[in-house]
DODRENPA-701823 format. One record per residue: x, y, z of N, C-alpha, C in turn; residue number from 1. Coordinates in nm, 3 decimals, decimal comma. Example, Ala and Ser with C-alpha at 12.3 -4.5 7.8 and 13.67 -1.06 7.14 Angstrom:
% residues 2
SITE     n_x     n_y     n_z    ca_x    ca_y    ca_z     c_x     c_y     c_z   i
SITE   1,319  -0,569   0,780   1,230  -0,450   0,780   1,320  -0,330   0,780   1
SITE   1,285  -0,225   0,708   1,367  -0,106   0,714   1,290   0,003   0,787   2
***
This chain:
% residues 101
SITE     n_x     n_y     n_z    ca_x    ca_y    ca_z     c_x     c_y     c_z   i
SITE  24,360  10,467  18,071  24,309  10,428  18,172  24,145  10,414  18,076   1
SITE  24,119  10,528  18,017  23,941  10,559  17,923  23,905  10,404  17,995   2
SITE  24,009  10,328  17,888  23,945  10,172  17,877  23,895  10,118  18,045   3
SITE  23,970  10,130  18,130  23,947  10,099  18,243  23,865  10,126  18,265   4
SITE  23,873  10,221  18,282  23,743  10,243  18,306  23,624  10,266  18,261   5
SITE  23,599  10,245  18,167  23,433  10,221  18,116  23,405  10,096  18,184   6
SITE  23,543   9,950  18,184  23,571   9,822  18,217  23,516   9,805  18,397   7
SITE  23,523   9,915  18,500  23,498   9,905  18,588  23,402   9,951  18,530   8
SITE  23,324  10,024  18,497  23,171  10,100  18,532  23,031   9,974  18,494   9
SITE  23,127   9,940  18,315  23,055   9,751  18,309  23,065   9,636  18,432  10
SITE  23,188   9,632  18,543  23,191   9,481  18,649  23,061   9,603  18,781  11
SITE  23,055   9,750  18,722  22,985   9,792  18,811  22,828   9,765  18,856  12
SITE  22,761   9,781  18,728  22,676   9,802  18,651  22,589   9,647  18,662  13
SITE  22,690   9,528  18,671  22,700   9,397  18,635  22,576   9,320  18,793  14
SITE  22,646   9,411  18,903  22,557   9,415  19,008  22,500   9,470  19,073  15
SITE  22,391   9,538  18,966  22,286   9,597  19,040  22,191   9,603  19,073  16
SITE  22,187   9,446  19,089  22,044   9,368  19,186  22,123   9,355  19,340  17
SITE  22,233   9,408  19,385  22,294   9,473  19,466  22,316   9,579  19,511  18
SITE  22,317   9,636  19,427  22,360   9,785  19,517  22,198   9,845  19,536  19
SITE  22,103   9,797  19,532  21,934   9,849  19,530  21,934   9,766  19,653  20
SITE  21,916   9,645  19,687  21,928   9,584  19,787  21,895   9,653  19,953  21
SITE  21,712   9,696  19,958  21,779   9,682  20,156  21,812   9,601  20,184  22
SITE  21,835   9,491  20,146  21,809   9,339  20,282  21,998   9,375  20,280  23
SITE  22,105   9,435  20,189  22,231   9,439  20,230  22,279   9,554  20,292  24
SITE  22,350   9,557  20,386  22,374   9,686  20,460  22,549   9,772  20,341  25
SITE  22,572   9,902  20,373  22,672   9,954  20,356  22,830   9,861  20,272  26
SITE  22,791   9,863  20,444  22,918   9,742  20,431  22,963   9,556  20,364  27
SITE  22,840   9,539  20,365  22,846   9,455  20,255  22,830   9,457  20,120  28
SITE  22,769   9,555  20,033  22,810   9,645  19,939  22,902   9,641  19,950  29
SITE  22,953   9,725  19,993  23,151   9,815  20,001  23,265   9,664  20,019  30
SITE  23,193   9,546  20,020  23,292   9,389  19,991  23,338   9,369  19,870  31
SITE  23,129   9,368  19,803  23,119   9,322  19,675  23,200   9,479  19,572  32
SITE  23,195   9,562  19,621  23,275   9,652  19,498  23,437   9,666  19,544  33
SITE  23,436   9,644  19,686  23,597   9,546  19,674  23,702   9,533  19,626  34
SITE  23,612   9,438  19,606  23,608   9,260  19,474  23,596   9,275  19,371  35
SITE  23,527   9,300  19,325  23,495   9,359  19,129  23,528   9,427  19,096  36
SITE  23,512   9,563  19,132  23,516   9,682  19,036  23,630   9,734  19,119  37
SITE  23,636   9,755  19,223  23,748   9,851  19,193  23,906   9,784  19,186  38
SITE  23,976   9,680  19,161  24,024   9,622  19,141  24,068   9,652  18,959  39
SITE  23,966   9,613  18,886  23,937   9,737  18,762  24,003   9,866  18,759  40
SITE  23,982   9,909  18,822  23,982  10,080  18,852  24,156  10,057  18,840  41
SITE  24,194   9,989  18,961  24,367  10,005  19,015  24,452   9,921  18,935  42
SITE  24,381   9,839  18,855  24,494   9,745  18,777  24,605   9,844  18,694  43
SITE  24,657   9,813  18,707  24,833   9,863  18,681  24,904   9,974  18,672  44
SITE  24,789   9,983  18,791  24,862  10,137  18,827  24,968  10,212  18,927  45
SITE  25,041  10,049  18,957  25,167  10,121  19,003  25,295  10,121  18,894  46
SITE  25,191  10,175  18,736  25,314  10,183  18,681  25,276  10,295  18,600  47
SITE  25,101  10,349  18,658  25,113  10,454  18,574  25,223  10,608  18,558  48
SITE  25,182  10,648  18,463  25,213  10,859  18,460  25,088  10,896  18,530  49
SITE  25,117  10,994  18,552  25,022  11,074  18,620  24,974  11,158  18,512  50
SITE  24,854  11,205  18,557  24,766  11,272  18,418  24,642  11,315  18,517  51
SITE  24,655  11,394  18,533  24,506  11,548  18,617  24,381  11,508  18,569  52
SITE  24,375  11,460  18,407  24,269  11,480  18,359  24,229  11,304  18,360  53
SITE  24,304  11,218  18,310  24,290  11,029  18,336  24,248  11,024  18,490  54
SITE  24,318  11,069  18,660  24,290  11,041  18,720  24,137  11,116  18,806  55
SITE  24,101  11,189  18,692  24,007  11,362  18,784  23,847  11,220  18,684  56
SITE  23,901  11,153  18,569  23,829  11,103  18,482  23,750  10,941  18,606  57
SITE  23,893  10,916  18,644  23,894  10,748  18,667  23,792  10,745  18,852  58
SITE  23,842  10,945  18,913  23,729  10,940  19,074  23,560  10,995  19,047  59
SITE  23,581  11,048  18,894  23,416  11,123  18,896  23,387  10,939  18,873  60
SITE  23,373  10,887  18,862  23,346  10,711  18,797  23,307  10,650  18,980  61
SITE  23,447  10,621  19,026  23,432  10,629  19,198  23,328  10,602  19,238  62
SITE  23,337  10,784  19,224  23,243  10,864  19,320  23,083  10,794  19,257  63
SITE  23,096  10,834  19,156  22,912  10,797  19,093  22,861  10,613  19,179  64
SITE  22,988  10,540  19,210  22,965  10,472  19,183  22,949  10,421  19,348  65
SITE  23,010  10,515  19,408  23,014  10,495  19,577  22,865  10,548  19,607  66
SITE  22,843  10,659  19,524  22,659  10,749  19,593  22,598  10,662  19,489  67
SITE  22,639  10,569  19,446  22,491  10,442  19,434  22,474  10,341  19,499  68
SITE  22,572  10,269  19,575  22,586  10,238  19,693  22,516  10,236  19,757  69
SITE  22,566  10,368  19,808  22,440  10,431  19,959  22,347  10,455  19,954  70
SITE  22,291  10,541  19,813  22,134  10,573  19,759  22,167  10,628  19,745  71
SITE  22,213  10,714  19,664  22,267  10,962  19,701  22,250  10,943  19,524  72
SITE  22,169  11,087  19,556  22,197  11,113  19,385  22,235  11,174  19,363  73
SITE  22,336  11,255  19,245  22,371  11,380  19,297  22,306  11,552  19,293  74
SITE  22,171  11,526  19,299  22,099  11,632  19,313  22,056  11,678  19,458  75
SITE  22,101  11,530  19,528  22,112  11,523  19,674  22,122  11,645  19,734  76
SITE  22,328  11,630  19,735  22,359  11,767  19,747  22,522  11,692  19,906  77
SITE  22,503  11,572  19,850  22,593  11,499  20,014  22,671  11,587  19,939  78
SITE  22,801  11,580  20,088  22,951  11,599  20,030  23,010  11,501  19,969  79
SITE  23,114  11,459  19,881  23,172  11,321  19,909  23,211  11,285  20,006  80
SITE  23,295  11,365  20,100  23,383  11,296  20,226  23,282  11,247  20,296  81
SITE  23,111  11,271  20,298  23,087  11,214  20,408  23,030  11,121  20,318  82
SITE  23,025  11,036  20,197  22,968  11,009  20,143  23,089  10,853  20,127  83
SITE  23,193  10,917  20,185  23,310  10,845  20,130  23,302  10,759  20,315  84
SITE  23,333  10,831  20,399  23,327  10,808  20,486  23,213  10,707  20,551  85
SITE  23,111  10,722  20,487  22,978  10,627  20,562  23,011  10,458  20,422  86
SITE  23,096  10,494  20,321  23,152  10,361  20,261  23,262  10,304  20,357  87
SITE  23,324  10,435  20,356  23,463  10,346  20,513  23,567  10,339  20,349  88
SITE  23,565  10,412  20,251  23,682  10,425  20,243  23,722  10,567  20,188  89
SITE  23,857  10,570  20,102  23,916  10,688  20,033  23,901  10,712  19,909  90
SITE  23,967  10,873  19,812  23,969  10,872  19,748  24,030  10,780  19,637  91
SITE  23,999  10,774  19,553  24,094  10,698  19,502  24,230  10,722  19,436  92
SITE  24,265  10,791  19,475  24,382  10,926  19,399  24,460  10,842  19,558  93
SITE  24,462  10,860  19,679  24,449  10,783  19,769  24,550  10,662  19,794  94
SITE  24,428  10,571  19,744  24,423  10,460  19,719  24,537  10,409  19,629  95
SITE  24,556  10,470  19,540  24,654  10,504  19,368  24,817  10,526  19,481  96
SITE  24,821  10,647  19,519  24,899  10,686  19,613  25,001  10,560  19,705  97
SITE  24,934  10,470  19,752  24,929  10,396  19,860  25,040  10,226  19,794  98
SITE  24,952  10,286  19,677  25,041  10,125  19,563  25,107  10,149  19,438  99
SITE  25,145  10,296  19,450  25,243  10,302  19,272  25,461  10,267  19,400 100
SITE  25,518  10,203  19,318  25,585  10,168  19,265  25,648  10,375  19,329 101
***
């Protein structure tokens, strides 16, 4: 899962111009995120053995991506639930639970 974390973050970073663009709405940015970065996070999740530490690492990276899309720094002290609501998504753990066998 650590490799997936790195790959997903690398895919996310390829779109820096999109995340920084004030011309695009959060909805449009999330469309790009859902199409290109999130599938890398979730690749093979149907067969994962649950490890809380590894899932926590994926969740931290997912949260980092969402904060970057919305334009919120961690020092701004926004609640993660609020950021997820702005992005129209849920936690990565809930998404994975919906896809497991």
